[in-house]
N, C-alpha and C positions, 0 to 999 in steps of 0.2 A: 155638271153631272153632280158631283159630289155636294155643291152648294145647295141643288135642289133636292137632294136626297136629305141633307141635313134640314133644310127649311121645313120640307115634310115630316120628319120625325119630330119637329119641334112644334108643329101644329098638332101633330096626332099621337102625342105622348101618353094623354090620358086614354085612348083606346088600347095602346100598348099596354099600360099598367093594368087596364080591366083584364084583358087577355091573361096577365102573367098570376093576377090575382086569382083569376078563373082555374087556371092550370094548377096551382099551388092549393088550391081548396079540394080540387078532386083528387090530387096526390095525398093531401092529407087525409081526407075522408075514405080512401082506399085504406090506407095505412090504419086508421081507426078501426074499420071493418075487420082487416085480416087479423087484428090484435085485441079483438074483442073478447076471447076467450081467455087471455091472459089477467091471473087473478091478481088484485090489488092486495099489497101486504107483504107479509113475510113468506119468502121463499120457502116451499114445503121440503121437510126432510128424505131425503132420496138416498138409496144404497145403490150401490153399482158395483161392477168389476172395473177398474182403473187399470188401463194400459199405458204404460209410462212411455216415454220418447225412446228409452232404451229397450222397449219390448216387454219388459217386466209387468207383472199383472199382481194387483192387490184388489183386496175387497176393502172397500171404504163408503163413507157417506159424505153427503155434501157439505155438511157443518163440518168434518174433518178435514176436507179439502179446504174449505174458506178457512180454517184456522190457521193456515200456513200463510195468510195475508190478513192480519188481524186490523180491523177498522178501515181496509182499502175495498174500493167497489173491484168485483171480478166480473169477467164476461163469460157467459154460456152461449157456445153456438152448436144449434143443432143441424146437423147433417145427415145425409145417407149416401151409401157409395153408388147408388143406381142415380143419384138426382144430377142432371146435367148443369143446372144453375149453381148447385154447391161446387162442382168443379170449377166454375169460373171464379169463386170466391177463395178458393185453396191458398192462392198466392197471399191474398189478404189477410188470410187468418195466419197463415206460416210467418208472417211478417209481425203479426201482434202476439204470437206465442212467446218471443222472447222476453216482454214484460213478466211473465211468470204469472199474469192474472187471468188467463184465459183456459177455460175447460171445454173441450168439445164433446158433443153427445151424437154417437153414433145410432141413429134412429132406424129401426128395422133393417138394418145391414148385416144381420147375421150375429152368431155367437161371437165369441172372444177371438177364438183363431181366425175366423172369417175376417172380420175387422182389423187384427193384426196384419194380415196377409195384404189387405188394402192399404194400409200405412205404410208398409214396408214397399211394396209395388210403385207408390205414388211418391215415396220418400217425404213423409209427412211426419214432421218431427212434433206431434200434438198428443199431449196428455188427452186422452181419449175414455169417457166413461161409456160403455156398451149398454145400449138399449134396444135389445133383440126385438121386443113386441112393442115398441113405442110408449110404455108405459111412462117413463119418466117425461117425456116430451108432453104426453096428455096432462101431467100432474103441473107442469109449466104452462099449460093452456095452449100449447102449439099442434096444430093438426096437421101442418105442412111443413115442407124444407125447403130452403133452409130459413134458418129463424136465428135471431141473435137478441139476447137480452142481458142486462146488465143488473148485478145485484149488488146494492150499495152496501157501505161501511155496517148499516146496521141491519142488513139481512132482508130488505125489501127489492121485489123486481120492480125496474125502471128501464125507461127507453127501449122496449121491446120494437123489434121489426120482422116482418115476415116477408121473404123474398129477397131479392139481390139486397147487398148492403155494400155500399163502398168502403175501403180501409179507413178513409178519412171520417165517414158517419160512425164506424166503430168506435173510432180514438176518441170522436168528440162524445158520444156516448159515455165513455169510460171517463173521460175528464169531467163532466157536467155532473156525473153521480158522485164525483169526488168533491166537487164543490157545494152541490146543494143535496 
């Protein structure tokens, strides 16, 4: 039985390769369509209220936050408290945050008090930018959540995704932006 299956796979590997190529092309096409609004070039300057993992709040800008990581790529994770897919990514983001190079953006999740409550209830130790009207997300080119984008060491947006992104995909995007 196993020998017959192996022989069948050897004879038909080209058709399986074609199917795999078609699935990959569809996946990449959907990703390109979903991220079509993400601007190329430098990241826009954004001002926001930052909620630190300890619950403290400060007014800052994206360039000031990025200055804490000179020359290094950083990640922006756009999420919302009402988004079920964002909930599935929480563990991945929590594991990525200790690198110190992740800023989450709470899009349309309310004012700072409401976002702080969600972070505390879900025990999310994330530095979070409050984006109550979705203006930051729109400036970054995102119309839906979750979204993930890397800002390389030169301040350019790279490796954007919309929808669920696995932790490995997030880490690879950060690594890739650091090398290229």
